[in-house]
C-alpha positions in Angstrom: 5.9 -47.6 36.8 7.4 -47.2 33.5 6.9 -44.0 31.2 6.7 -44.6 27.7 8.8 -42.5 25.1 9.3 -42.6 21.3 12.5 -41.3 19.9 12.9 -41.1 16.1 16.3 -40.9 14.3 16.5 -38.8 11.3 19.5 -38.2 9.1 21.3 -39.2 5.9 22.1 -42.9 5.1 25.7 -42.0 5.7 25.0 -40.3 9.1 25.1 -43.8 10.7 21.7 -43.5 12.6 20.9 -46.9 11.8 24.1 -48.3 13.1 23.8 -46.2 16.4 20.3 -47.6 17.3 21.8 -51.1 16.3 24.5 -50.8 18.8 22.6 -49.1 21.4 19.7 -51.9 21.5 22.3 -54.6 21.5 22.3 -55.7 17.9 26.2 -55.8 17.7 26.3 -57.0 14.0 26.8 -54.1 12.1 26.3 -56.1 8.9 22.7 -55.8 9.5 21.6 -53.2 7.1 18.0 -52.5 8.6 16.8 -51.7 12.1 13.7 -53.2 12.9 11.8 -50.5 15.5 11.6 -51.9 18.9 10.9 -51.1 22.8 13.4 -51.3 25.4 13.4 -50.3 29.0 16.0 -47.8 30.2 16.7 -45.9 33.7 17.5 -42.2 33.6 17.6 -40.4 36.8 16.3 -43.2 38.8 13.1 -43.5 36.6 12.2 -46.4 34.6 11.4 -45.6 30.9 10.1 -47.9 28.0 11.5 -46.4 24.9 10.2 -47.2 21.4 13.3 -46.6 19.0 12.2 -45.7 15.4 14.7 -45.6 12.5 13.3 -43.6 9.3 14.4 -44.1 5.8 16.0 -41.1 4.3 14.8 -41.2 0.5 12.4 -38.7 -0.5 10.4 -41.6 -1.4 9.7 -42.3 2.6 8.9 -38.8 3.4 5.2 -39.9 4.4 6.3 -42.4 6.5 8.8 -40.1 8.2 5.9 -37.6 8.8 3.9 -40.2 10.5 7.0 -41.2 12.8 7.3 -37.4 13.6 3.6 -37.3 14.8 4.6 -40.0 17.3 8.0 -38.8 18.5 8.7 -37.5 22.0 12.3 -36.5 20.9 14.1 -36.3 17.5 17.6 -37.7 17.2 19.0 -35.7 14.3 22.2 -37.3 13.2 25.4 -36.7 10.7 28.8 -38.0 10.5 31.7 -36.2 11.3 33.5 -37.8 8.4 30.9 -36.9 5.8 30.4 -33.2 5.1 27.1 -33.6 2.9 25.5 -35.3 6.1 26.5 -32.4 8.4 25.3 -30.0 5.6 21.9 -31.5 5.2 21.2 -31.3 8.8 20.4 -27.7 8.3 19.4 -27.9 4.4 17.1 -30.7 4.8 16.4 -32.3 8.0 16.1 -29.2 10.1 13.4 -27.8 7.6 11.3 -31.0 7.7 11.3 -31.5 11.3 10.6 -27.9 12.1 7.6 -28.1 9.7 6.3 -31.6 10.8 7.4 -31.4 14.5 7.9 -27.9 15.7 7.6 -28.6 19.6 9.5 -31.9 19.7 13.1 -31.6 21.4 16.0 -32.3 18.9 19.5 -33.8 20.0 21.9 -33.1 17.4 24.2 -36.1 17.1 27.7 -36.1 15.4 28.7 -40.0 14.9 32.0 -41.4 13.8 34.3 -39.4 15.9 36.9 -41.8 15.7 37.7 -40.7 12.5 39.1 -37.5 13.5 42.3 -39.4 14.6 43.0 -40.0 10.8 41.4 -37.5 8.8 41.7 -33.7 8.8 38.7 -33.0 6.8 36.3 -34.1 9.7 33.6 -31.7 11.1 34.9 -30.2 14.3 33.0 -30.3 17.7 32.9 -26.6 17.7 31.1 -27.0 14.2 28.7 -29.2 15.7 28.1 -27.1 18.8 27.5 -24.2 16.4 25.0 -26.1 14.5 23.1 -26.9 17.5 22.8 -23.2 18.4 21.7 -22.5 14.8 18.9 -25.1 14.8 17.8 -24.7 18.4 18.5 -28.2 19.5 18.3 -29.3 23.2 21.6 -30.8 23.1 24.6 -31.9 20.9 26.5 -35.1 21.7 29.2 -36.7 19.7 29.8 -40.5 19.6 32.0 -43.3 18.2 29.6 -46.5 17.6 32.7 -48.4 16.9 34.2 -47.6 20.7 30.7 -47.2 22.1 31.7 -43.5 23.3 29.2 -41.1 24.2 26.3 -43.4 23.1 24.7 -43.7 26.5 24.9 -39.9 26.8 22.6 -39.6 23.8 19.8 -41.5 25.3 20.3 -39.8 28.6 19.7 -36.4 27.1 16.9 -37.7 24.9 15.0 -38.8 27.7 16.0 -35.6 29.9 14.8 -33.4 27.0 11.1 -34.9 27.2 11.2 -33.3 30.8 11.8 -29.7 29.3 9.9 -29.3 26.1 11.8 -26.8 24.2 10.6 -25.5 20.9 12.7 -26.5 18.1 
């Protein structure tokens, strides 16, 4: 018997949340600009889960639609890119405030994307900065990933499913 969950991805346009969902759900053409919400079966801790993946629009014009998505969320995937400082800063300045207001009891996974950029760029957000932000916003977990190399991506969704076992106030 499968359990049903809704995971809602939130973050700036440059956070690569859409690309993360495309890659995980098997749509490997990263030229696709839009993720169509879909449902997939995954196994976590020997239990079957039907997971509904929802990608939110980041523009202010879509705030009402995001709020509707938060109402259905079992876990929020709060994303930023380690190579885009503004996407990191907006986790706290914008997204955290919106999520707290709309979904205060929904667990949050903080996700740093684009870790492969650290090899070439000294101006990237460090793992330590991500860990500190996780503590500051009270996220359930912090996971870094490389969408390009598929590193850490499975860990994100395992943590997201597990977070629903232990509903931690955000």
